C-alpha positions, 0 to 999 in steps of 0.5 A, spaced: 339 427 208 334 432 205 336 435 198 335 442 201 339 441 207 346 444 207 351 439 206 356 438 212 364 437 211 370 437 216 374 443 216 380 438 214 377 437 207 375 444 206 383 446 207 385 440 202 379 442 197 377 449 198 377 450 190 372 445 189 367 447 194 367 454 192 365 452 185 360 447 188 357 453 192 357 458 186 354 453 181 349 450 185 347 456 189 346 451 195 350 452 202 355 448 205 356 447 212 363 447 214 364 442 220 370 443 225 370 437 229 363 436 231 362 444 231 358 446 225 358 454 226 360 456 219 356 456 212 359 458 206 353 461 201 353 465 195 355 472 195 348 474 193 345 470 198 349 473 204 348 480 201 340 479 201 341 476 208 344 482 211 339 486 208 334 482 211 338 482 218 338 490 217 331 491 216 329 486 222 334 490 227 331 497 225 324 494 226 322 495 219 317 490 216 321 484 212 315 484 207 312 491 204 305 492 202 308 492 195 311 485 196 304 483 198 300 486 192 305 483 187 304 476 191 297 477 190 297 478 183 302 472 182 297 468 185 291 470 181 
């Protein structure tokens, strides 16, 4: 498994070990896929990441650019 890929766990494991998995996500900033039978439809992510994703979603739904001109200027400064 690729290190950047989220780890999948069965939901029965999650119920038994929620505190451990909560700590894992909080300390590593790596998402955790929660698996129920073969379905992997829920992901546990750090709160900051969820908020950031919701901001991106709002921009996409509003038709706004995700990367602004200021962002592009900052990126080009960093590359130079």
